[in-house]
N, C-alpha and C positions, 0 to 999 in steps of 0.2 A: 178514278182520280187518285194518284199516289199522295201520301202524306208521311213526312218523316217524324219519327218519335223523338221528342225533346230529351228523352232519357238516354237512349242508346244510338240515336241517329239512323235507325233502320227504316227503310222505306216500306210503307204498308199501303197496298192498293185497297180499293173499296171492299173487295171480296175478303181480304185478310182482316180488315177491321170488323166486317160483319160476322165472319166466322168466329172471331175471338171476342165477341160481345163488346166491341169498342175499345179493345186493348191491343197493345203492340204484340205482334206474333213472336217477337224475340225476347222481350223482357217483361211483358205483361203490364207495362205501364199504361194507364188509361188515357185515352184521347178526350180532351174536354170540348174542343170546338171542331166538329166534323162538318165541313161544308155540305156534305151529302144529306145531312139531317136537318139543315136549316131551311125553313120555309121562305123567309125573306132573304133573297140572295144578296141584297145590298149589305146585309150583316153577316154574310157567310165568309169565314176566314179560318185559318188553320192554327194549330198550337204554335208552330214556329213563327207565324206572323205575330201572334200575341207576345211570344217570348222576346222577339226582336224589339217590339215596341217598348217593353219594360227595360230591356238593356239599353236602348237608345235614350230614353227619357232620364235614366239614372246615370248616364255616361259610364256604362259597364259597372253598375253598382257602386258608384262614387258619390253621386249627388242625391240629396233628399228631394222628394217631389210630393206635391199635393194630389189628392184624388181628382180635383178639377183639372189640374195640368195634364193628368193622364187622359181624362175625358176629352180634352181638346185635341190631344195628339192622336188618339185612336179614331176619333171622329174625322179628323183631317185625312188620315191615311185611308180610311174606308172610302171617303169621297173621292180622293185623288186616283183611286184605282179605276174609276169610270171615265177619266179624262181621255178624249179621243186623240189617237195618233194621227198626225198631219197626213202622212203619205197613205196611211190605211184608208182614211175617209175619202181622200182624193181619188184613189183607185176605185173605191166603192161607188163614188159619185159618177165617175166616167163610165164605169161598167153599166150601172143602172141607166145612165143617160142614153147610152148606145142602144140598149135593149128596149127600154120603155118608149123613148122618143120615136125610134124607127117603127116598131111594131104597133105602138099606140097611134102614131101619126098615120100609118097606113090604114089602120082600122077606121079611124074617124074620117079620113079623107075619102074612103070608099063609101061611107054612108052619105056624106054631104057633097061628094064629088068636088072637093075643094082642097087644094094643096095647103091651105091654111091650117089643116088639121095638125100638121107637124109642129107648126108654131104654137098652136093652142096647147098641145101636150107638153112641149118643151117649156112653155111659160109656167104652166101649172106645176110641172115637175120641179122647177127652180124655186117657185114660191114655197113649195113644201119644204125644201131644203133650207131656205132662208128662215122660214118659220121655226124649224127645228133648232137651228143654232141660236136664233133670237130668244126663244123660250128658255133655253139653257143658260144664255148669257145674263138673264135677269131672274133666274130661279133661286129662291131662298134655300132650296135643298142642295144647291151646288156650293162648293167652296169658292172663295174669292179667286183662287188660282184657276179653277175650272171655268168660272164665269169669264175671266179674262181670256182664256184659251178659246172659248166659244165666240167671244167678240172678235178675236183675231181670225177665227175661221170664217166669220161673216165677211171680213175684208178679203181674205184669200178667195172665198167663193165669188165675191164680186169681180175680182181680177180674172178668174177662170171664165165667168160668164161673159165678160167683156171680150176676152181674147177669142174664145171658141165661137161665141154668138156672132160677133162682128165679122170674124174671118169667114165663117160659114155663109153669112148673109152676102158678103162681097163676092165670094166664089159663085154663089147661086144667083147673084144679082137680084136679091130679094129685099127691097127697102123696108117693108114692115118688120122683117126679122132684125134689121139693123137698129131700128127704133126700139124694139122690145129689148134687145140685148143691151143697148146703151142705158135704157131706163132701169132695167133690173140690176145690171152690174153696178151702176153708180149708187143705186138705192142700197144694195147690200153692203157696199164698201162704206157708205156714209153711216149706215146703221151700226156697223162694227165700231167705227170711231165714236159714235154717240154712246154706245154701251160701255166702252172703255172709260169714258169720262164720268160715267155714273156708278162705277164699281164701288167706290167707298161710301156711297150714300144708299147702297142696297143692303138691306138687312139679311142676315143669314140665320138659319135655324139648325139645331143639332140633328144629325141623323141618329145619334145614340143619346139617350138621356142619362142623367147622373146615376139614377138607381140601377140602370142596366149595367153601366160601367162598373159601379161598385160591386154588383153581383158577380160580374166576370172576374174581378180582382179577388173576391172572396173565394170563388171556386178554384181559381188558380193556386191560391195559398193553401187551400185544404189539401190539394194533391201534390203540389210542388214545393211547399215550404213557405215560411213567412217572408214577405218582402221587407227587408230591413230598412229600405230607404223610402218606403211609403209612409207619409206622415198621417197620424190620426187627426181627428178634429181638435182644434186648440182648446185647452182646458183652462178655465179661470180658477186659480187657487184662492179660496176665501181668506185663508190665514196668511199674513205677511211672512216672507222668508227672513231668516236671520242673516244679517250682513255684518261682517266684521267692521267695527267702528273705524279702524285704520283705513279700510278700503273706502267706506262711505265718506271719509274726510276729503278724499280726492274728487276730481270731476272729470268728465269726458270733454274733449275738445270738439267732438262731433256727435251728432245724433241723427238717426234715420227714423222718421215718423211715417208709419204706413196707414193707409185708410181702411185696412181690414186686418183682422187677427191672423188670417191664414198666411198672408205675405210676411208679416212680422215673424211668425213661427218658422216659415220657410228660410228666411235669412239667418235666423239664430241657429237653426239646425245645420245649415251649411257654413257655420263659423264665420259669417261676415263680420260679426262684432269683434271677434278675436283678431282676424286678419287685418282689420282697419282701425282697431282700437276705438270703437264708437258704440254708443248706446243704441238699442233698437227697441222701439215701442210702437204700439198702435194707437190711433186716435181714441179708441174706446177703452184704453187702459190696460192692454195686454203687454207683458205678463203682469197680472194683477198683484202677485205676491211681492214684487219688487218695484212696482210702478212708482209709488209715492217717494220712495228713497231715491230712485234714479232721477226723478223730476227735481228734487231738491239739489242733487249733485249737479245737474245741468244748469240750474239757475245761478249757481255760484260762479260760473265761468263767464266772465265778461267778453271773452273772445269765442264764444260758442258758435259753431256753424251747424245749421239744421238742414236736413235733406228731406223734402216731402216726396214720398213715393206713393203714387195713387193711380187708380183706374181713370179712363176717359169717360167720366159720367158726372152728373151734377155734384155729387158729394166729393168726387175727386178734384174737380176744378175749384172747389171751395176750400180745399184742405189748407192751402197757404193762408187764406183769409182767416180761417178758423184758428190756426196756430198764432196768428198775429193778434187777434181780437179776443180770444177766449181767456178768461182769468185762470182757467186750469192749465194754460200753456204759457205763452210768452207776451201777454199784453203789457204794454208800457216798457218793454225791453228792446234795446237796439240789437236785435239778433239778425245775423245774415242768414237768409234762407235760400236754398237752392231747390228749385222745382225739378225733380228728376222723374216725375210721373209722365203719363201719356196725356198729351193735349189733343183736342179735336183738330187743331191745325196739322199736327203730325199725321193723324189718320187720313186727312184729306189729301196729303202729299205722298202717302206711302201705299204700296201695293200689298195685297195678300193678308191684310188683317181681318180677323173674325169680328165683323161689326154686327151687333145685335140691336133689336129695336123693342121698345117697351113703352106702353102708355104710362106706366108708373114713372118711368124716367122722364118722359115728356112733361108730366105734371110737375115733377121736381125741378126740372130745368126752368120752367116758367116762374118758379118761386125762388130762384136764386137771388141773393142780395144784390142791390144795384152796384155795390162796389165790385162785386165779382163780374157781373155782366159788362160793366164798363171796361174791364180788362180783356174782354174777348172781342174778336172781330165779328162782323155781321155774318160771315160764313160759318164761324164756329158756333154762334148762337143759333143759327138756323139748323145746324147739324144736331145740337143738343135738344132744341125745341121739338125736333121731329122724333125724339125718343131714342136716338142712337146712343150706343155706348160700347166700349171695348174694355175687357178685363185684363189685368196684368197676368192672371193665371192662364191666359191664352198663349203666353210665350213659354217656351221650354225653359227648364232650369238653367241650362247653359247660357241661353241668350239673356235671360233676366239678370243673372249674376254678372254677366259681362257688362250690361248697361250700368248696374249699380257700381261695380268696381271702377269702371271708366269715369263715371260721374264724380266719384270720390277722388280719384287720382287727378282729374283735370280741374278741380275746384280750387286748387292752391292759388291760381292766378286767373280768375274768370275773365278779367278785362283783356287778357292776352290770348284768350281761347275763343275761337269762332263758334264752338259748340255751345257755349254758355252765354246768354244774353242778359244784360242788365235791364230789368223792368222798371219803368218810371214809377217813382213812389206815389205819383198822383192817382194811380188806379185804385187806391183805397186799401192797400195792404197794411198800412201803418208805418211805424218807424223802421229804420234800418234799410237793408237792401234785399232785393229778391232777384235771383237769377233763374232762368229757365233753360232747359236743354232744347236746342233747335232741331234735334232729331232723336228718334227713339230706336235703339237697337242697331 
């Protein structure tokens, strides 16, 4: 297998790499990820594959990204490599069907002296194919995209079974074959529809873990240089930063409050605060060095607009309520709040999101304040109570920044925008107004 060097673009085959002790035959640059040396082929990839993932997530070294955002990207790309090509599996199915059914049917019919042997082999053959696609359509090892593809394959297989099975039965005037083809074909098609409807309540697990992804990034930087756009873990500064009194005398018209430090750091690193003239804080008090000063500045503005950006999990859906009721934030203040985070409703209506499941999240969901639970639909509560959750870091930097910038831009006149919906004040958020985005991304 050939692999190009990321340093000089020279193609090196396996013999070249082996002869040169894992280095390029032209420039002697080491190869870090050689598929030939990887035991688990699901995790086998090349240096150019890894290099492209870094270039894509940073938009060619323009945008900062978090380690977890990279984990989600590399995990998704490794999973999507295994997605089945439609025409490839159809040709494989037809070829196997021709060989197995004819020869297997002839063998069984010769033993039992019954032409039903062909039908038995054909039925078992199709049940195996249906089982294969069904297992993949509900596998937590598969990405949401792959599960949906396998659900579609079940529908396609159902149509093929109906067309070929019924046609063959009519030509041969074999009524049992007609019944079997109709039953199997319709069952496969129905199963595909059912699996599509269950995609967003099926949890997904990582093919790669965070420690593995971090180790790969460290190895890459050791050989190929520091990744300037890779963000470190957020640091809390114990000592307050010095802010010019003239600056602190002013206030911000807008503030983005995130439910975790990593997202707040991500937005600040990508200059969202400068481009939109807004403060960016996390609910836990990041950045600690200027947090108290910025809160005081925000509270002085009677026209302040607050944007809650959060994960789709119990803590996330509680963020607006916390901002409204916590004395550390905006209790007893008539502040307009825009909910720009991910809601369970959006997950249930959207394809291809990385939905995880956790018993810890399920316990937290059942302990949500009544005021928060009353603002959610029965479907959303069921989704949360099952332990489902989606993280903001599962979205690429480009997509997440687009969502934030769009929400900020459209919030000038929320009543005239279909993407932002006024939430009834009776749901328990407190005074003022709350708007939520009707779609995410």
